[in-house]
Every structure is written in structure tokens, then in C-alpha cells.
C-alpha positions as CSV (number, residue, x, y, z in Angstrom):
1,M,11.2,-2.7,-19.7
2,S,13.0,-5.8,-18.7
3,E,13.8,-7.2,-15.9
4,H,17.7,-5.5,-15.2
5,D,15.2,-2.3,-15.1
6,V,15.8,-1.7,-11.3
7,P,18.1,0.7,-9.2
8,D,21.2,0.3,-9.3
9,G,22.7,-1.7,-5.8
10,A,19.2,-3.1,-5.7
11,G,19.7,-7.5,-5.4
12,Q,17.4,-10.1,-6.6
13,A,15.2,-9.8,-3.3
14,F,14.3,-6.4,-4.7
15,S,13.7,-8.1,-8.4
16,R,11.1,-10.7,-7.2
17,I,9.5,-7.9,-5.1
18,Y,9.3,-5.6,-7.5
19,N,8.4,-8.0,-10.2
20,R,5.8,-9.6,-7.8
21,R,4.0,-6.0,-7.6
22,L,4.3,-5.1,-11.4
23,V,2.2,-8.5,-11.9
24,F,0.1,-8.2,-9.3
25,E,-1.4,-4.9,-9.8
26,L,-1.8,-5.1,-13.9
27,L,-4.1,-8.4,-12.9
28,H,-5.6,-5.7,-10.2
29,Q,-6.1,-2.7,-12.7
30,N,-6.8,-5.1,-16.1
31,G,-7.8,-8.6,-15.0
32,P,-8.6,-11.3,-16.3
33,L,-5.6,-11.5,-18.6
34,S,-4.1,-14.8,-19.9
35,R,-0.1,-15.4,-19.1
36,V,0.5,-14.4,-22.7
37,D,-1.2,-11.7,-22.1
38,I,1.1,-10.5,-19.1
39,A,4.1,-11.5,-20.5
40,Q,3.8,-9.3,-23.4
41,R,2.6,-6.4,-21.4
42,V,5.0,-6.0,-18.4
43,G,8.1,-7.2,-20.7
44,L,9.2,-9.9,-18.6
45,K,10.4,-13.3,-20.1
46,P,7.0,-16.7,-20.2
47,Q,9.1,-18.1,-17.6
48,T,9.5,-15.3,-15.2
49,I,5.6,-14.9,-15.4
50,S,4.8,-18.7,-15.0
51,G,6.9,-18.4,-11.6
52,I,5.3,-15.0,-10.0
53,T,2.0,-16.4,-11.2
54,R,1.9,-19.5,-9.3
55,E,3.1,-17.8,-6.7
56,L,0.7,-15.5,-6.6
57,L,-1.9,-18.7,-7.3
58,D,-0.4,-21.1,-4.7
59,Q,-0.4,-17.8,-1.7
60,G,-4.5,-17.3,-2.5
61,L,-4.1,-13.3,-3.7
62,I,-4.8,-14.2,-7.8
63,R,-7.1,-17.4,-9.2
64,E,-7.5,-19.1,-12.4
65,A,-10.8,-17.5,-14.2
66,G,-11.7,-19.6,-17.1
67,R,-9.6,-20.6,-20.3
68,S,-9.4,-19.5,-23.8
69,T,-11.8,-21.1,-26.9
70,G,-12.6,-20.9,-30.6
71,L,-8.6,-20.2,-30.6
72,R,-5.2,-20.6,-32.7
73,G,-3.2,-23.1,-30.6
74,Q,-3.0,-24.3,-26.8
75,P,-5.8,-22.5,-24.9
76,Q,-4.8,-20.0,-22.6
77,T,-6.1,-19.8,-18.8
78,Y,-6.5,-16.1,-18.0
79,L,-5.8,-15.4,-14.2
80,A,-7.7,-12.4,-11.7
81,P,-7.2,-11.0,-7.9
82,N,-8.9,-12.9,-6.0
83,P,-11.4,-10.6,-4.2
84,E,-11.3,-12.5,-1.2
85,A,-6.7,-12.3,-0.6
86,G,-7.4,-9.1,1.1
87,Y,-9.4,-6.5,3.4
88,A,-10.2,-2.9,4.0
89,I,-12.0,-0.9,6.0
90,G,-12.8,2.8,5.6
91,I,-13.6,5.2,7.9
92,H,-15.2,8.8,7.2
93,V,-15.4,11.2,10.7
94,D,-17.2,14.2,10.3
95,R,-19.1,16.4,12.8
96,G,-21.7,14.3,14.4
97,R,-21.4,11.4,12.0
98,I,-19.3,9.0,10.9
99,S,-19.4,6.0,8.1
100,A,-18.0,2.8,7.9
101,V,-17.1,0.4,4.9
102,L,-15.6,-2.6,4.7
103,G,-14.4,-4.0,1.6
104,D,-13.1,-6.5,-0.7
105,L,-9.5,-6.7,-2.7
106,L,-11.0,-5.5,-5.9
107,L,-12.6,-2.3,-3.5
108,N,-16.5,-4.1,-3.3
109,I,-18.6,-3.3,-0.7
110,V,-19.5,-5.5,1.8
111,A,-20.4,-4.5,5.0
112,R,-21.7,-0.9,6.0
113,V,-22.6,0.6,9.6
114,D,-23.8,4.4,10.2
115,W,-23.3,6.5,13.6
116,S,-25.0,9.7,14.5
117,G,-23.8,11.2,17.9
118,D,-21.1,13.2,19.3
119,T,-17.6,13.4,17.3
120,S,-16.5,16.5,19.7
121,D,-13.8,14.4,22.1
122,P,-11.6,12.3,20.1
123,V,-11.2,9.8,22.2
124,A,-14.7,8.9,23.0
125,T,-14.9,9.5,19.4
126,M,-12.4,6.3,18.7
127,S,-14.1,4.1,21.1
128,V,-17.1,4.3,18.6
129,I,-15.4,3.6,16.1
130,V,-13.5,0.5,17.5
131,G,-17.5,-0.6,17.9
132,M,-18.5,0.3,14.7
133,V,-14.7,-1.8,13.2
134,G,-16.2,-4.6,15.5
135,Q,-19.8,-4.0,14.0
136,L,-18.3,-4.6,10.3
137,M,-16.2,-8.1,11.6
138,T,-18.9,-10.0,13.3
139,G,-21.2,-9.2,10.1
140,S,-19.4,-9.7,7.3
141,G,-17.8,-12.9,9.1
142,V,-13.8,-11.5,7.9
143,K,-10.7,-12.2,10.8
144,Q,-8.9,-9.4,11.8
145,E,-5.7,-11.4,9.9
146,G,-7.7,-11.1,6.5
147,L,-7.7,-6.4,6.9
148,W,-4.8,-4.9,4.6
149,G,-5.4,-2.1,6.2
150,L,-8.0,0.7,7.8
151,G,-8.0,4.3,5.7
152,L,-9.0,7.0,8.1
153,V,-10.9,10.3,6.6
154,L,-11.4,13.6,8.4
155,P,-11.2,17.1,8.4
156,T,-7.8,18.8,7.4
157,L,-7.4,19.5,11.8
158,N,-5.6,22.8,12.0
159,A,-2.4,21.6,14.1
160,D,-0.3,23.2,16.7
161,K,3.1,23.8,14.5
162,Y,2.0,26.5,12.2
163,E,2.7,29.7,12.3
164,V,-0.9,31.6,11.2
165,E,-4.5,30.2,13.9
166,M,-6.8,28.9,12.7
167,R,-9.7,27.1,14.0
168,M,-12.5,25.5,13.5
169,P,-15.5,24.7,16.0
170,G,-16.4,21.6,17.2
171,W,-13.2,20.5,16.9
172,E,-11.0,22.0,19.3
173,K,-10.3,19.1,21.2
174,W,-8.7,16.6,18.1
175,R,-5.7,19.4,18.5
176,G,-2.2,17.9,19.3
177,F,-4.5,13.9,19.1
178,D,-2.4,11.9,17.2
179,P,-5.7,9.7,15.8
180,V,-4.0,7.3,13.1
181,T,-1.8,5.9,16.3
182,D,-4.4,5.7,19.2
183,L,-6.6,3.5,16.2
184,A,-3.6,1.3,15.2
185,D,-2.6,0.8,18.9
186,R,-7.0,0.3,20.1
187,L,-7.0,-2.4,16.6
188,K,-3.5,-3.6,16.1
189,I,-3.9,-3.1,11.6
190,P,-1.9,-0.3,10.0
191,V,-4.2,3.1,9.4
192,L,-3.7,5.5,6.6
193,M,-4.3,8.9,7.4
194,E,-6.4,11.5,5.1
195,N,-8.8,14.0,4.3
196,D,-11.8,14.4,3.3
197,A,-11.6,16.6,0.1
198,T,-8.8,14.2,-1.1
199,A,-10.1,10.6,0.0
200,A,-13.3,11.9,-1.5
201,A,-11.2,12.5,-5.1
202,V,-8.9,8.7,-4.3
203,G,-12.5,7.5,-4.7
204,T,-13.6,8.9,-8.0
205,L,-10.6,8.0,-9.7
206,L,-10.5,4.2,-8.2
207,H,-14.6,4.2,-8.7
208,Q,-16.2,6.9,-10.5
209,S,-13.7,6.7,-13.6
210,G,-12.1,3.4,-14.2
211,G,-9.1,5.0,-14.6
212,S,-10.9,6.8,-17.9
213,M,-10.4,10.9,-15.4
214,R,-7.0,11.0,-14.5
215,N,-6.9,15.4,-13.9
216,F,-9.2,16.2,-12.6
217,V,-10.2,19.0,-9.2
218,L,-12.5,17.8,-6.8
219,V,-14.3,20.5,-4.3
220,Y,-15.5,19.0,-1.5
221,I,-18.3,21.7,1.0
222,G,-18.1,20.9,4.1
223,Y,-17.3,22.8,7.7
224,G,-14.8,24.3,4.8
225,T,-14.2,24.3,1.6
226,G,-11.1,22.0,0.0
227,A,-10.4,20.4,-2.9
228,G,-8.3,17.5,-4.4
229,I,-6.1,17.6,-6.8
230,V,-5.6,14.8,-9.0
231,A,-2.4,14.6,-11.3
232,D,-1.7,11.8,-14.1
233,A,-4.4,9.5,-11.9
234,M,-2.1,10.5,-8.9
235,P,-3.6,12.4,-6.2
236,M,-1.1,15.9,-4.9
237,K,-0.7,15.9,-1.1
238,G,1.8,18.1,-1.2
239,V,5.3,18.5,1.5
240,H,3.1,18.9,4.6
241,G,-0.1,17.0,3.2
242,N,-1.8,20.1,2.8
243,A,-2.6,20.2,-0.7
244,G,-6.2,21.8,-2.2
245,E,-6.8,24.4,0.7
246,F,-8.3,27.1,-1.4
247,G,-11.3,27.5,1.7
248,L,-8.0,29.7,2.7
249,L,-7.4,31.4,-0.2
250,P,-9.1,35.2,0.2
251,A,-11.9,35.4,-0.3
252,P,-13.9,37.6,-4.1
253,G,-13.9,41.4,-2.4
254,G,-11.7,40.8,0.2
255,K,-14.1,39.9,2.6
256,G,-12.2,37.0,4.9
257,V,-11.5,33.7,3.2
258,I,-13.5,31.5,1.0
259,D,-14.6,29.5,3.8
260,D,-16.4,32.2,5.2
261,L,-18.2,31.9,2.4
262,L,-18.2,28.5,0.6
263,S,-19.4,26.1,4.3
264,L,-21.7,24.8,6.0
265,H,-20.8,27.7,8.5
266,A,-21.6,30.0,6.0
267,I,-24.9,28.9,5.9
268,A,-25.9,28.3,8.9
269,Q,-25.0,32.3,9.9
270,Q,-27.5,33.2,7.0
271,L,-29.8,31.4,8.7
272,E,-28.9,32.3,12.0
273,V,-29.2,28.8,13.2
274,P,-26.6,26.7,15.1
275,V,-24.6,24.3,12.4
276,K,-25.2,20.8,13.7
277,E,-28.6,21.6,12.9
278,L,-28.0,22.0,9.5
279,T,-28.6,17.9,8.3
280,P,-28.9,16.7,4.8
281,E,-32.8,16.0,5.1
282,I,-33.5,20.1,6.8
283,L,-31.2,21.3,4.0
284,S,-32.9,19.3,1.0
285,E,-36.2,20.5,3.3
286,L,-35.2,24.1,2.9
287,H,-33.6,24.0,0.0
288,R,-37.3,22.2,-2.2
289,R,-39.0,25.4,-0.2
290,R,-37.1,27.9,-1.7
291,D,-36.4,29.5,1.3
292,T,-35.4,32.9,0.7
293,R,-32.5,33.1,2.4
294,L,-30.8,29.7,1.6
295,M,-31.3,30.8,-1.5
296,H,-29.3,34.4,-1.3
297,W,-26.5,32.0,0.3
298,L,-26.4,29.7,-3.0
299,E,-26.5,33.2,-5.2
300,D,-23.0,34.0,-3.0
301,A,-22.1,30.5,-2.8
302,A,-22.1,30.7,-6.8
303,A,-19.8,33.8,-7.7
304,T,-17.2,32.5,-5.1
305,L,-17.2,28.9,-7.4
306,R,-17.0,31.3,-10.3
307,Y,-13.7,32.2,-8.5
308,L,-12.8,29.0,-7.3
309,V,-13.1,27.0,-10.5
310,S,-11.0,29.6,-12.3
311,I,-7.6,29.5,-10.6
312,M,-8.2,25.9,-11.2
313,E,-8.6,25.6,-14.2
314,T,-5.6,28.0,-14.9
315,A,-3.4,26.4,-12.3
316,F,-4.0,22.6,-12.5
317,D,-5.3,22.7,-16.0
318,P,-8.1,20.1,-15.7
319,E,-9.5,17.9,-17.4
320,T,-13.0,19.0,-15.3
321,V,-13.6,20.8,-11.9
322,L,-16.0,18.3,-9.9
323,L,-18.2,19.3,-6.9
324,G,-19.1,17.5,-4.0
325,G,-19.5,17.4,0.0
326,A,-21.6,17.2,3.0
327,L,-24.8,18.9,0.9
328,P,-27.7,17.6,-0.6
329,E,-27.2,17.0,-4.7
330,T,-29.7,19.1,-5.2
331,I,-28.3,22.0,-3.6
332,L,-24.6,21.9,-5.4
333,S,-26.6,21.1,-8.4
334,A,-28.2,24.1,-8.5
335,L,-24.2,26.0,-7.3
336,V,-23.9,24.4,-10.6
337,E,-26.3,25.9,-13.0
338,R,-26.4,29.1,-11.0
339,S,-22.2,28.9,-11.5
340,Y,-22.4,29.3,-15.2
341,P,-20.8,30.9,-17.4
342,L,-18.1,30.1,-15.6
343,L,-15.7,32.9,-16.6
344,P,-13.2,33.3,-19.4
345,S,-10.6,30.0,-19.4
346,L,-8.2,28.2,-21.5
347,C,-10.6,24.6,-20.4
348,A,-13.1,26.4,-22.5
349,I,-12.0,24.4,-25.9
350,R,-14.9,23.7,-28.2
351,E,-14.8,20.6,-28.5
352,R,-14.5,18.3,-24.5
353,D,-15.6,15.5,-23.0
354,L,-16.4,16.4,-19.6
355,P,-18.3,19.9,-19.3
356,R,-16.0,22.1,-16.9
357,F,-17.6,22.0,-14.2
358,S,-20.6,19.3,-12.4
359,V,-21.3,17.5,-9.9
360,V,-19.6,14.3,-8.9
361,E,-21.2,11.4,-9.8
362,L,-20.0,9.1,-6.4
363,A,-21.9,10.1,-3.9
364,D,-19.5,8.0,-0.8
365,G,-16.5,9.7,-1.9
366,P,-14.8,10.5,1.5
367,V,-15.5,7.0,2.5
368,I,-14.5,4.7,-0.5
369,G,-11.7,6.5,-1.5
370,G,-10.7,5.6,2.7
371,M,-12.1,1.6,2.0
372,S,-9.4,2.1,-1.3
373,L,-6.0,3.2,0.8
374,P,-4.5,0.2,2.0
375,I,-5.1,-2.1,-0.5
376,F,-3.5,0.6,-3.5
377,V,-0.7,1.3,-0.9
378,N,0.3,-2.2,-0.7
379,T,-0.5,-2.7,-4.4
380,R,0.6,0.0,-6.4
381,S,3.9,1.7,-6.0
382,D,2.5,4.9,-6.6
383,F,0.0,5.1,-4.1
384,R,2.1,3.9,-1.6
385,H,4.9,6.5,-1.8
386,L,2.3,9.5,-0.6
387,Y,1.5,7.7,2.8
388,I,4.7,6.6,3.1
389,R,5.0,8.6,7.4
390,H,1.9,6.3,8.2
391,L,3.8,3.3,7.5
392,A,5.5,0.8,10.1
393,A,9.5,1.3,9.5
394,S,9.9,-2.1,9.2
395,D,8.7,-1.5,5.6
396,E,6.9,-5.0,5.7
397,R,3.4,-5.5,3.7
398,P,1.1,-7.1,3.6
399,F,1.2,-8.0,-0.4
400,D,5.0,-8.4,-0.2
401,H,5.3,-10.6,2.3
402,R,2.5,-13.1,2.7
């Protein structure tokens, strides 16, 4: 890439911003690097790299991280992103509980707050979130001007715009409510929103795999079943942000949809208890005792997963399919074990680096994925376009305007 490879009509300001983002993204993903390393990787002239890195150093976005020793020629100074240059908050709202984390520019978690209570009223829930954000800020000492934004993670809540009526018990009051605008107005910071399955996939992409997995599907079992789809290291969202809603597919045998068989609601129906009583602790104990009704659900759910994995492998040809969600790890592992042998698929190649289907390692994927969104939207242009509908029309970004 040359310094002139910019769209026709783009002026000097565009080129400057683009090159800054290019250099910073490289350091954010691969630093520490020397200026010579940067110039070789991005194809810009050394004097251009010197000017950009000097500006980033002056603004505190990057810092010096040592010098080369024992090499020929002049010692090289290594540069790396400054983790304290920006912070982001992730909020995961699930039925009856909220998790909140605050992370630095390198996505290291510096504070966490968890809350349990009634989340059925969106206005009251927003007030709880504002209080949790205050606790994060007070406990960490981070100032509001240091925040790059907040990533809000919620289940997919069906709005009135859809022709087909699809209700989620416990979330009725959220219909028509705009949590992004409400929370942004209360906190005076940018807010991005994502569903739990896609957020978990983003968290896995950026944290668990370190970028080594570029094509995978993460099945997320909560009050419904969804999937986060990652294609060529990018989350697939679809035109309306609804990609991966596999829980709405017809169930095997034509009885209802997959959500009716593979969800917390399905377990509650099998156990004949209110779904709100199915805490991870209770589910773990039922599984430890090998509760007969839960074991029956496991067998039926595993058969459904076997069917679902075959669809995902055929549709997306992923490196692997992962399983996560609101269930205890012991139950997730049992589901994976019972799903084997999987149905025949072109993904069943003889030599594989990863199993076809396994449990995701990152337990807090949704909230960590939410925390990641503001940082990557402000440093990587490929992530930004996915959330453009949430961002200010002025197109101002913390990274470009510091």
C-alpha cells in the first residue's frame, strides 16, 4: 500500500487520519514494534512514520517500550500502545442479573461489578446500570473524559417492526424501548449495542484466540438460542443485525422451533419450574445429582445441537463450532459430549487443528465482548462500519480527534 492509495476525492485530512489509524492499529494488535518495522509492514515512508508516531507519542496514545540491543546499526526504539490512553465499559444485561466491567486500551479488566435483581423494567434497569458505571469509575479512579464508550449487551429483543410476533417472556416492557439513546443521554458517553451471542463471539475472537481463529460459529444458549458468526475475523451481523438467530429455525421433526428445545425456557418446562429459578448454581446441583428430568432434556438438546451444528458447518464452513451461554460449564460439556458423533459434513476432514465442536473457553464472553466494542470501533475501521447506526452523525471519534 502506498501513501496515495486513498479513495478518489479524499483530501489530505482523510489521508492523515487513515494513516494514523493504520499505524495505531498495527501497534495495538502487534506492538511493541520499531519505526522500521512499522514502515516495512504498512508501506509508508520512514519520515511519514516518524511524524505519525511523534504525534501519537505527544498525545499519549502510544509509549516507548525499550530499545534494541546487540543488533547492527543504530539501536531501535520500540513503540507500544499506552494502556491508560483510553478505557471502555462492557455491560451485559441478562434476566435477573447484570455484569459490568471496565477495561483499558489493551482490554485488560481493571474493575468489575455484578448485580442481581429484577431486570424486567427497562427504565429501572437503566438506573441500575448508571449506578454500576459510577461504581466502576469510583473504584478504578478513571475519569469520564478517559472513557471511549460503553458496549451494551442484551438478548435480541423483537421490536414491533417485524411482521411475525415473537415474544420473549420477562422482556415485554422492553418492546419499543431505546436503551442506547437512554443510556447515552444519562451517561454522556457513546453507547454501542450488541446481542449476547455476537458479543460472546467478538470476545472470543479478540481474547481467547488472539486472532488465530478467523472463521468460527459460537452457539449461545440463554433464554433462546442464537449464534455469533465470525467470518474472516469479522462478526457477521446481517442487514438488520439479526444474523445468527438460529433459535427461530424449525426444530427437527417439525415440532415448534429450536428455541422450544434448546434454551433455559425448555429446561424450565422440562423441570416444571419457573425459569427465573434456574440459576447456574441450581442447574449445577441438578446435573451433579443426575436429575432424571434434566438428563432427558440433555439427550433431546444434544440431538438438536447435532442438527444445528450440521447446518452451521454446511452454511459457513467454519474452522470450528463453539458452545457457550448461560448454562454451567459442566452442562455445556455434557451437551458437547452427547452431540458426538456429529452428522456427516465436509468439515469432517482427517487432519484438523481444532475439534469440530467444543465448549468455548471464555466464560464471560458477552460482557468482555461488549467492553471491546468501543476500543475497536475507534481504532479499527472494519469494526466501525458495523456499528455506524449507533454513532454520532458528526463522525467524531476519540482516536481521530485527540
